[in-house]
C-alpha angles and dihedrals in degrees: 000000000000092000090059095055114109095013096107090046091048093051092048093052092045091053100045096029092223134093091208095049091045090053091052090048092052095039095238136107124281089235091057091050090050093049092050093049092048091049090049092051090049092050092049093040090225140097113252101181140037106221127201131158089260106033146026118203135169122256120227089266090046092054092052091047091048093054091054094042092049090056091049093051091046090051091051090050089049092050092052091044091050091054091047090049091059087071095042129098122228111270141155127038122339116191117194137173129195139166111282104247100029090044095051096042103036111015102037096060091049092045090052090052090050092051091050089059094047110040093174089073124098110201130202107189118185120190114202139135090220118105097241121198106249096204097045091044095046093237121164096197138011126194111218132182130214124353119009122224106174105086093177090075131076113242138195125188108233101177144328133262128200129209117226129196108207146152138192122265089244092057092047093048091055103034104021124227130282114250096187137028091251091059091063089084088067092059138073104251118197106228129213124184093314132065093217140054126221123238144160120243125174090345095307133100115254131187117212120200110229136192136197145143097262129065123175136156091217119091091199091056092049090048091053091050091051092048089053091054097250097131150310119301138194112210138152119267096257089066100046110023095094092047091049092050091049092049094243090118129036121211113236134198091012092163087065096045112140119245116264116283125218131258104210140193110208127186138169116285107263131161089246138357124255114242093253093055096039094049094044092051091047090049095049091048092052096045097042089050090054090052091058 
């Protein structure tokens, strides 16, 4: 522990530029601060401060040493805070964003249950399909679907989602069903925001350009069109699972079905998570896994 001696005193003096003020900040005598700094300089064999009757300032070596020591003290503070947080309940403001439909149908009910258990939380929940900037927007957590692109964020996989290509029995009875990816061009494909659908072929991902007479950025609207026999649709499981189970929709091209995509919680890169974020992410992971 000898190497730690004098570090707190050194950092305090470097920040307030006064031995006397540093002593008051630390609750010790000025003489003790002076002795610790002198011992530290002797141990390092370098001068850390310029001292005059009016001012104390760091030397070049002192500035470098301060930057490293400040990080060490911050890390120690974080470690103690992290342990204390293990015993803390979520409280304060929690700002979250999620995709519109998935957020309203899957995340919102779970979030409401979470809030009911922790009434000290204040929640701001924004549903949007835009990729909002978490830092600029002050968001604690974002729910994202599919592939992640922002490597500057921490991410945790909460669950999986699967894309289905399907059509109604009425559509199939009139137009038949595609038996290969190439046959899709012969069918009316209900388009969302993209002009292609994603598949697996021979173990690799493949995008197939599709065409049709309906384009809409609403999954619910595309689902309704498919149920009414207007075309073939590719949608995530949470749109079509009930209709598939009831027989209203028939899965197509299942041998080319894409591998499951991720449902992610992402959050700014911190040294540790606050209790509200950590516990919410744990809760969502547990409950979404049950739902599958």
